C-alpha positions as CSV (number, residue, x, y, z in Angstrom):
1,T,-12.5,-3.4,30.2
2,P,-9.8,-5.9,29.0
3,L,-8.7,-8.3,31.7
4,A,-6.1,-11.1,31.7
5,W,-5.2,-13.5,34.5
6,A,-3.1,-16.6,35.2
7,V,-3.0,-18.9,38.3
8,D,0.2,-20.6,39.5
9,G,2.0,-20.1,36.2
10,G,-0.7,-21.5,34.1
11,G,-1.8,-20.1,30.7
12,P,-3.3,-16.7,30.5
13,T,-7.1,-16.2,30.2
14,R,-8.4,-13.1,28.6
15,A,-11.8,-11.5,28.8
16,L,-13.7,-8.2,28.4
17,L,-15.6,-7.5,31.5
18,P,-17.9,-4.6,32.7
19,L,-15.9,-3.8,35.8
20,D,-15.5,-0.9,38.1
21,P,-11.8,-0.2,39.1
22,Y,-13.0,1.6,42.3
23,E,-14.1,-1.8,43.7
24,V,-10.5,-2.7,44.2
25,P,-8.5,-0.5,46.7
26,G,-5.7,1.3,44.9
27,L,-6.7,0.1,41.4
28,A,-8.2,3.3,40.1
29,E,-5.1,5.2,41.3
30,A,-2.8,2.6,39.7
31,L,-4.6,3.0,36.3
32,Q,-3.9,6.7,36.5
33,G,-0.2,6.1,37.1
34,F,0.0,7.0,40.8
35,P,2.5,5.1,42.9
36,P,1.3,1.9,44.5
37,V,0.1,1.8,48.1
38,P,1.7,-0.8,50.3
39,S,0.0,-4.2,50.1
40,R,-0.5,-4.3,53.9
41,W,-3.0,-1.4,53.5
42,I,-5.3,-3.4,51.2
43,D,-7.9,-5.6,52.8
44,P,-8.3,-8.9,50.7
45,E,-11.9,-9.3,51.9
46,A,-12.7,-6.1,50.0
47,L,-12.0,-7.6,46.6
48,P,-15.0,-8.0,44.2
49,D,-15.7,-11.4,42.7
50,W,-14.2,-10.5,39.3
51,A,-10.9,-9.8,40.8
52,V,-10.4,-13.3,42.1
53,P,-10.4,-16.1,39.4
54,E,-12.5,-19.1,40.0
55,E,-9.4,-21.4,39.8
56,F,-7.5,-19.5,42.5
57,G,-8.6,-22.2,45.0
58,G,-8.9,-20.5,48.4
59,P,-9.4,-17.3,50.2
60,V,-7.1,-14.4,49.4
61,G,-4.5,-13.7,52.0
62,A,-2.6,-10.8,50.5
63,V,-3.1,-8.3,47.6
64,A,-0.7,-6.0,45.8
65,V,-1.8,-3.5,43.1
66,I,0.9,-2.0,41.0
67,P,0.7,0.4,38.0
68,L,2.1,-0.7,34.6
69,P,3.8,2.5,33.5
70,G,3.8,3.2,29.8
71,H,5.2,5.8,27.4
72,G,3.5,8.9,29.0
73,V,0.2,7.0,29.4
74,P,-0.3,4.2,31.9
75,A,-0.6,0.8,30.2
76,G,-2.7,-0.8,32.9
77,A,-2.3,-2.2,36.3
78,L,-1.0,-5.5,37.8
79,I,-2.9,-7.2,40.6
80,L,-1.1,-9.9,42.6
81,L,-3.0,-12.3,44.9
82,R,-1.5,-14.6,47.6
83,R,-3.6,-17.4,49.1
84,D,-4.8,-17.3,52.7
85,G,-2.4,-18.9,55.2
86,K,0.7,-17.6,53.5
87,R,2.7,-14.6,54.6
88,A,2.0,-11.1,53.2
89,F,4.1,-9.6,50.4
90,T,7.4,-8.4,51.8
91,E,9.0,-5.1,50.8
92,P,11.6,-6.8,48.6
93,E,8.9,-8.7,46.8
94,E,7.0,-5.5,46.2
95,V,10.1,-3.9,44.8
96,F,10.7,-6.8,42.5
97,A,7.0,-6.7,41.4
98,R,7.4,-3.0,40.5
99,L,10.5,-3.7,38.4
100,F,8.6,-6.4,36.6
101,A,5.6,-4.1,36.1
102,A,7.8,-1.4,34.7
103,R,9.1,-3.6,32.0
104,A,5.7,-5.1,31.3
105,G,4.2,-1.7,31.0
106,A,6.8,-0.6,28.6
107,A,6.2,-3.7,26.5
108,L,2.5,-3.2,26.5
109,S,2.8,0.4,25.6
110,A,5.2,-0.3,22.7
111,A,2.8,-3.1,21.4
112,R,-0.1,-0.6,21.5
113,M,2.0,2.0,19.6
114,Y,3.1,-0.5,17.0
115,A,-0.5,-1.7,16.6
116,E,-1.6,1.9,16.0
117,Q,1.2,2.4,13.5
118,A,0.2,-0.8,11.7
119,A,-3.4,0.4,11.5
120,V,-2.3,3.8,10.0
121,T,0.0,2.0,7.6
122,Q,-2.7,-0.3,6.5
123,T,-5.1,2.6,5.9
124,L,-2.5,4.5,3.8
125,M,-1.6,1.3,2.0
126,R,-5.2,1.0,0.8
127,E,-5.0,4.4,-0.7
128,L,-1.6,4.0,-2.3
129,L,-2.2,0.5,-3.9
130,P,-2.7,0.6,-7.7
131,P,-6.3,0.2,-8.8
132,R,-7.7,-2.8,-10.4
133,L,-8.4,-1.9,-14.1
134,E,-11.1,-3.1,-16.5
135,Q,-12.8,-2.2,-19.8
136,I,-14.1,1.4,-20.0
137,R,-16.2,2.7,-22.9
138,G,-15.0,0.0,-25.3
139,V,-11.3,0.2,-24.4
140,E,-9.6,-2.5,-22.3
141,F,-7.2,-1.5,-19.5
142,A,-4.9,-3.8,-17.5
143,G,-2.2,-2.9,-15.0
144,G,0.6,-4.8,-13.3
145,Y,2.8,-3.7,-10.4
146,R,5.6,-5.3,-8.5
147,A,7.4,-3.4,-5.7
148,S,11.2,-3.5,-5.4
149,E,11.4,-4.5,-1.7
150,R,10.3,-8.0,-0.6
151,G,7.4,-7.8,1.7
152,E,6.4,-4.2,0.6
153,R,3.3,-3.6,-1.5
154,V,3.8,0.0,-2.5
155,G,6.8,2.0,-3.7
156,G,7.7,4.8,-6.2
157,D,5.9,3.5,-9.3
158,F,2.2,4.0,-9.8
159,Y,-0.6,4.1,-12.4
160,D,-4.2,5.2,-12.6
161,V,-7.0,5.3,-15.1
162,H,-9.5,8.2,-14.8
163,P,-12.6,8.2,-16.9
164,T,-13.4,11.8,-17.7
165,A,-17.0,13.3,-17.5
166,G,-19.5,12.3,-20.1
167,E,-20.4,9.0,-21.8
168,A,-18.2,9.8,-24.8
169,G,-15.3,11.3,-23.1
170,A,-11.7,10.1,-23.1
171,S,-10.1,8.1,-20.3
172,L,-6.9,9.5,-18.9
173,V,-4.1,6.9,-18.2
174,V,-1.2,8.0,-15.9
175,L,1.8,6.0,-15.3
176,G,4.8,7.3,-13.3
177,D,8.0,6.7,-11.5
178,V,9.0,8.7,-8.5
179,C,12.7,9.0,-7.7
180,G,13.7,6.8,-4.8
181,K,12.1,3.9,-2.9
182,G,10.2,3.0,0.2
183,L,7.8,5.2,2.3
184,D,9.1,8.6,1.2
185,A,8.6,7.7,-2.5
186,A,5.2,6.2,-1.7
187,V,4.1,9.5,0.0
188,L,5.1,11.6,-3.0
189,T,3.3,9.1,-5.2
190,G,0.1,9.7,-3.3
191,K,0.5,13.5,-3.7
192,I,1.1,13.2,-7.4
193,R,-2.0,11.0,-7.9
194,N,-4.2,13.3,-5.8
195,T,-3.0,16.3,-7.8
196,L,-3.7,14.6,-11.2
197,Q,-7.1,13.7,-9.9
198,A,-7.8,17.3,-9.3
199,L,-6.5,18.3,-12.7
200,L,-8.9,15.9,-14.6
201,P,-11.1,18.7,-16.0
202,M,-8.1,19.7,-18.2
203,A,-7.0,16.2,-19.0
204,D,-7.2,16.8,-22.7
205,D,-4.4,19.3,-22.5
206,H,-1.4,17.2,-21.5
207,P,1.2,20.0,-21.5
208,R,-1.0,22.1,-19.2
209,V,-1.5,19.2,-16.8
210,L,2.2,18.7,-16.6
211,R,3.0,22.3,-16.1
212,M,0.5,22.5,-13.2
213,L,1.8,19.3,-11.6
214,N,5.3,20.6,-11.9
215,D,4.4,23.8,-10.2
216,S,2.7,21.9,-7.4
217,L,5.8,19.7,-6.8
218,L,8.2,22.6,-6.9
219,S,6.2,24.4,-4.2
220,S,6.1,21.5,-1.9
221,Q,8.8,20.5,0.6
222,H,9.6,17.3,-1.3
223,T,13.0,17.3,-3.1
224,R,12.2,14.3,-5.2
225,F,11.3,14.4,-8.9
226,A,9.2,12.0,-11.1
227,T,8.9,10.9,-14.6
228,L,5.4,10.4,-16.1
229,V,3.5,9.3,-19.2
230,L,0.0,10.4,-19.9
231,A,-2.3,8.7,-22.4
232,S,-5.8,9.9,-23.3
233,A,-7.9,7.1,-24.9
234,I,-11.2,7.6,-26.7
235,R,-13.1,5.2,-28.8
236,E,-13.8,6.3,-32.4
237,G,-15.8,3.7,-34.2
238,D,-13.8,0.5,-34.5
239,A,-10.6,2.2,-33.4
240,V,-9.2,4.0,-30.4
241,R,-7.5,7.4,-30.6
242,L,-4.6,7.8,-28.2
243,D,-2.8,11.0,-27.2
244,L,0.5,10.1,-25.6
245,T,2.8,12.5,-23.7
246,S,6.1,11.4,-22.0
247,A,7.7,13.6,-19.4
248,G,11.2,12.2,-18.9
249,H,9.7,8.6,-19.2
250,P,10.3,5.8,-21.7
251,P,7.9,6.3,-24.6
252,P,5.0,3.8,-24.8
253,L,5.3,0.9,-27.1
254,L,2.6,0.1,-29.7
255,V,1.9,-3.5,-30.7
256,R,0.2,-3.7,-34.0
257,A,-2.0,-6.5,-35.2
258,D,0.8,-8.0,-37.3
259,G,3.2,-8.2,-34.4
260,T,5.1,-5.1,-35.3
261,V,6.2,-3.1,-32.2
262,E,7.0,0.5,-32.4
263,A,7.7,3.3,-29.9
264,A,5.4,6.3,-29.8
265,D,7.0,9.6,-30.9
266,T,6.9,11.5,-27.6
267,R,9.5,12.9,-25.3
268,G,9.8,15.5,-22.6
269,S,11.4,16.6,-19.4
270,L,10.7,15.1,-15.9
271,V,8.5,16.9,-13.4
272,G,9.4,18.3,-10.0
273,A,13.0,19.3,-10.8
274,L,13.0,22.2,-13.3
275,P,11.0,25.5,-13.4
276,E,9.6,24.6,-16.8
277,V,8.4,21.3,-18.3
278,E,8.7,20.7,-22.0
279,A,6.9,17.8,-23.7
280,T,5.6,16.7,-27.1
281,T,2.4,14.8,-27.6
282,A,2.0,12.0,-30.1
283,R,-1.4,11.0,-31.6
284,V,-1.7,7.4,-32.6
285,T,-4.6,5.1,-33.6
286,L,-5.1,1.6,-32.4
287,R,-7.2,-0.9,-34.4
288,A,-8.8,-4.1,-33.2
289,G,-6.4,-6.4,-31.4
290,E,-3.7,-3.7,-31.0
291,T,-2.2,-2.6,-27.7
292,C,-0.3,0.3,-26.3
293,L,2.0,-0.6,-23.3
294,L,3.0,2.0,-20.8
295,Y,5.8,0.9,-18.5
296,T,8.4,2.0,-16.1
297,D,12.1,1.5,-16.5
298,G,12.1,-1.0,-13.7
299,V,11.0,-3.5,-16.3
300,T,13.8,-2.8,-18.9
301,E,16.5,-2.2,-16.3
302,A,15.7,-5.4,-14.3
303,R,19.0,-7.3,-14.1
304,G,19.1,-11.1,-14.4
305,G,19.9,-13.7,-17.0
306,P,22.3,-16.6,-16.5
307,F,24.8,-14.6,-14.4
308,G,22.3,-12.0,-13.0
309,D,24.1,-9.0,-14.4
310,R,22.3,-8.4,-17.8
311,L,19.5,-6.0,-18.3
312,F,16.1,-7.2,-19.5
313,G,16.4,-4.4,-22.0
314,E,13.9,-2.7,-24.4
315,E,14.8,-5.2,-27.2
316,R,13.8,-8.2,-25.1
317,L,10.6,-6.4,-24.1
318,R,9.8,-5.7,-27.8
319,E,10.3,-9.4,-28.6
320,A,8.0,-10.3,-25.8
321,L,5.3,-7.8,-27.0
322,A,5.6,-9.0,-30.6
323,E,4.3,-12.4,-29.4
324,C,1.3,-10.6,-27.7
325,A,-0.3,-9.3,-30.9
326,G,-4.1,-9.7,-30.6
327,M,-4.0,-10.7,-27.0
328,P,-6.4,-9.0,-24.4
329,A,-4.8,-6.3,-22.2
330,E,-4.7,-8.5,-19.2
331,A,-2.9,-11.3,-21.0
332,V,-0.2,-8.8,-22.3
333,V,0.5,-7.6,-18.8
334,E,0.7,-11.1,-17.4
335,R,3.0,-12.2,-20.2
336,V,5.5,-9.3,-19.6
337,Q,5.3,-9.7,-15.9
338,M,6.0,-13.4,-16.1
339,L,9.0,-12.9,-18.4
340,A,10.5,-10.1,-16.3
341,A,10.0,-12.1,-13.1
342,Q,11.7,-15.2,-14.6
343,W,14.6,-12.9,-15.8
344,V,15.2,-11.4,-12.4
345,G,14.7,-14.6,-10.4
346,A,15.6,-14.1,-6.8
347,G,17.7,-11.0,-7.5
348,E,17.1,-7.4,-6.5
349,H,15.2,-5.1,-8.9
350,D,13.5,-1.7,-9.0
351,D,9.7,-1.1,-8.8
352,M,8.1,-2.4,-12.0
353,A,4.8,-1.1,-13.2
354,M,2.9,-1.3,-16.5
355,V,-0.5,-0.5,-18.1
356,A,-1.8,-2.0,-21.3
357,V,-4.4,-0.2,-23.4
358,T,-6.0,-2.6,-25.9
359,V,-8.8,-2.4,-28.5
360,P,-10.8,-5.5,-28.1
361,R,-11.5,-7.7,-31.1
362,K,-15.1,-8.2,-32.4
363,S,-16.7,-11.6,-32.7
364,P,-18.8,-12.2,-35.9
365,G,-22.0,-11.3,-33.9
366,G,-20.6,-7.8,-33.2
367,V,-19.7,-8.4,-29.5
368,V,-16.4,-7.2,-28.2
369,T,-14.4,-10.2,-27.1
370,A,-11.3,-11.0,-25.1
371,A,-9.7,-14.4,-25.3
372,G,-12.8,-15.7,-27.0
373,R,-15.3,-14.5,-24.4
374,G,-17.8,-11.7,-24.6
375,R,-16.8,-8.6,-22.5
376,G,-19.6,-6.2,-23.3
377,S,-21.2,-4.3,-26.2
378,A,-19.1,-2.8,-28.9
């Protein structure tokens, strides 16, 4: 049982002790929320040793046991001790102690409630945070995320990478942007991620996945919509084949080995708003050192610059990517994140998320490398 005590205004001491509340007259009843018994009815000599601190310094002359009321559930009990030789607790003193106990009980109950809420939030947070990405079946993946609100770690942007069944299967990349911010957007984000996880067996059919996701969102109580981009990546020899499908989302940007940056030819309608979803899929090929960047509009619509009112824009993003030709996926993401953060500065911005899909270069020995270091077999 948790126990805290203080003597003559000194600092509190806390401990967990195996105690029996029935050893103190009126304590068991107080812990159940019953009204306190008058202190004159409690015999101080009946107190067990644990109820009298060693530093109390003398026999107990009077005892008061008062419940600490909480929000529907008692928060504990308050035991007041007065040294021998002093007068017993008067009725006004007991009334004052009850008022103090009522406020203390409310504070303890609120603290317990907030602690439980924090624990629940932390658990949900772990499920909603974007995953850490790595190389899968000869394809490099790297992700970056920055929530819009300071102090928050999740929001309406998200990404996932799902390796499909089989050693030679494609990996499905999902990047999306849910309408809105904060907890409501994060909850819908979790629903979309879970639904897409369940639709993995049909991941090679992007239009079908989008239709089923759209039906799921329309049948729920949420009134928010989302934009998405899907990318299925599979290694084919020295290259990677990508199927890219945008649903109301900015098309992915392709960074070629010579620094050329081009947008994938895909477009479509958003999900969760209309009865039908229409989308076109683009098939592209990435060679060694080339990258495909999926990103949310929080990157291009970030306002900043000298006067804090100019958009980062797609053109500035393309210029940044042109300098990233041949870089590993993680370096590409870090470069774009750094430039966007510098552009925004201390200003407000929307959620920003991105995923880079890169074909690693080969060293002369046939080992796939990133930034000059071996990262696995080709």
